[in-house]
C-alpha positions in Angstrom: -74.8 -16.9 29.5 -76.2 -13.5 28.3 -75.5 -12.0 31.7 -71.9 -13.2 31.6 -71.4 -11.6 28.2 -72.9 -8.3 29.4 -70.8 -8.4 32.5 -67.6 -9.1 30.6 -68.5 -6.4 28.1 -69.0 -3.9 30.9 -65.8 -4.9 32.5 -64.0 -4.5 29.2 -65.5 -1.1 28.6 -64.6 0.2 32.1 -61.0 -1.2 31.7 -60.6 0.6 28.3 -62.0 3.8 29.7 -59.8 3.7 32.8 -56.7 3.0 30.6 -57.7 5.9 28.3 -58.0 8.3 31.2 -54.7 7.2 32.7 -52.9 7.5 29.3 -54.5 11.0 28.8 -53.3 12.1 32.2 -49.8 10.7 31.6 -49.6 12.4 28.2 -50.8 15.7 29.7 -48.1 15.5 32.4 -45.5 14.5 29.9 -46.5 17.5 27.6 -46.2 19.9 30.6 -42.7 18.7 31.3 -41.4 18.2 27.7 -43.5 20.6 25.7 -40.9 22.7 23.8 -43.5 25.2 22.6 -44.2 26.4 26.1 -40.4 26.7 26.7 -39.9 28.4 23.4 -42.7 30.9 24.0 -41.3 31.7 27.4 -37.8 32.1 25.8 -39.1 34.4 23.0 -41.2 36.4 25.4 -38.1 37.1 27.5 -35.5 37.8 24.7 -37.9 39.7 22.4 -39.8 41.6 25.1 -43.2 40.4 23.8 -45.7 38.5 25.9 -46.6 35.4 23.8 -49.9 33.8 24.4 -51.1 30.3 23.8 -52.4 31.5 20.4 -49.1 33.1 19.4 -47.5 32.0 16.1 -44.3 30.4 17.3 -43.1 30.0 13.7 -43.2 33.8 13.4 -41.0 34.3 16.4 -38.6 31.6 15.5 -38.2 33.2 12.0 -37.6 36.6 13.5 -35.1 35.3 16.0 -33.2 33.4 13.3 -32.8 36.7 11.3 -31.9 39.0 14.1 -28.6 40.7 13.4 -28.7 40.0 9.6 -27.1 43.1 8.1 -29.0 45.6 6.0 -28.5 45.6 2.3 -30.7 47.6 -0.1 -32.4 45.2 -2.4 -31.0 42.2 -0.5 -33.0 39.1 0.3 -30.6 36.7 2.0 -28.9 36.3 5.3 -25.9 38.1 3.8 -28.0 41.2 3.7 -31.6 42.2 3.5 -33.8 45.3 3.3 -37.1 46.0 5.1 -39.4 44.8 2.3 -37.1 41.8 1.6 -37.4 40.8 5.2 -41.2 41.1 5.1 -41.3 39.1 1.9 -39.2 36.3 3.3 -41.2 36.2 6.5 -44.5 36.0 4.8 -43.3 33.4 2.4 -41.8 31.1 5.1 -44.2 31.7 8.0 -47.5 32.3 6.2 -46.8 30.6 2.8 -47.9 33.8 1.2 -46.2 35.8 -1.5 -46.2 39.6 -1.2 -44.6 42.4 -3.1 -41.0 43.3 -2.9 -41.1 47.0 -2.0 -42.9 48.7 0.8 -45.2 50.9 -1.4 -46.2 47.8 -3.5 -46.9 45.8 -0.3 -49.0 48.6 1.1 -51.3 48.3 -1.9 -51.9 44.7 -0.9 -53.2 45.5 2.6 -56.4 46.8 4.3 -55.1 49.8 6.3 -55.9 49.5 10.0 -55.4 51.7 13.1 -52.5 51.2 15.4 -54.8 50.0 18.1 -56.1 47.2 15.8 -52.7 45.7 15.1 -52.3 42.0 15.6 -49.4 39.7 15.5 -48.2 39.3 11.8 -49.7 42.6 10.6 -47.5 45.0 8.7 -46.5 48.5 9.8 -45.5 51.3 7.4 -43.5 54.4 7.8 -42.9 57.6 5.9 -39.4 58.7 6.8 -38.4 62.0 5.4 -40.7 61.5 2.4 -44.3 61.8 1.4 -44.4 58.2 0.3 -43.8 55.0 2.3 -40.1 54.4 2.8 -39.9 51.7 5.5 -42.0 48.8 6.9 -41.9 46.0 9.5 -43.9 43.1 10.9 -45.9 43.7 14.0 -45.2 41.2 16.9 -47.5 42.5 19.7 -47.0 44.8 22.7 -46.1 47.7 20.3 -43.1 45.7 19.1 -42.2 45.1 15.4 -39.4 43.4 13.6 -37.7 45.1 10.6 -34.5 45.5 8.7 -33.0 48.8 9.9 -30.6 50.5 7.6 -28.3 51.2 10.5 -28.5 48.0 12.6 -29.9 45.3 10.3 -32.8 43.0 11.4 -33.9 44.0 14.8 -36.9 44.6 17.0 -38.1 48.1 17.8 -41.0 49.7 19.7 -43.7 51.8 18.0 -43.7 54.0 21.1 -40.1 55.1 20.6 -40.0 58.8 19.6 -38.4 58.1 16.2 -41.0 55.4 15.1 -43.9 57.4 16.6 -42.9 60.4 14.5 -42.7 58.5 11.2 -45.4 55.9 11.7 -47.9 56.0 8.8 -50.3 53.1 9.0 -50.7 49.5 9.9 -52.0 47.0 7.4 -53.5 43.5 7.3 -53.1 41.5 4.1 -56.3 41.3 2.0 -58.1 38.0 2.8 -57.8 36.7 -0.8 -54.0 36.8 -0.5 -53.9 34.6 2.6 -55.8 31.8 1.0 
């Protein structure tokens, strides 16, 4: 009788193990076919010109895409009109659940300055346009691209290597760790 119980137990364990392996394989195949994240990442890569990786923050790209074309309005903070710091404020609030300042100079005081080569997805970029102080900012997306609210075209994606942005680029910044907690 002891041998029968052991044999039945082994049979049960092997059946459960086989079912688990089959279910895992089926789920993996289903995810490859129906996984909207992979499709969304491909889509955002193509329309935004940024190569998204498996570690990319899809919520960041969805937020940016949703705001593209929103008109510029100094001091604005809604889809009816927004300025550069308002856009960064909304993005950090919705994507990272973090409250930041409401003007570019104030926000710059909340970051650790970093070199352009160190920029990562979600970092901030700051510009001094026709001034000795910071006058514009955006959110880095990768591949030298950043999203921002342009005074002439509203929320858009630009390239840090464009002559205009290269000329006025000041610094990149990463939010201080204590703010991200």
